[in-house]
C-alpha angles and dihedrals in degrees: 000000000000142000114255131164093349097310139088108250128197120200139148109255133177126214112228121191120207118190115210144134126269090249092058097042098093093055092047094048092050089051094049093047092046093050100037120103093219118085088220108029119186104251114166135170123213122196115236107226097176137004148154101296095219089051093048089050090052091053092049089049096048107040112099104224118217114259116249 
């Protein structure tokens, strides 16, 4: 349930987690906003302060960074 356009709304929503690098976030956010059916989708970034080093290495090795 949430408040939207002056009314309480109730919908079924799903949380989706994307794992990426800070350098790739802007491109991912644009893609989500462009494809999402909501006019104001919830897109949030959370910093990773600690993590399993081999897993964090895997993320760094597998994220396709945007071209400059």
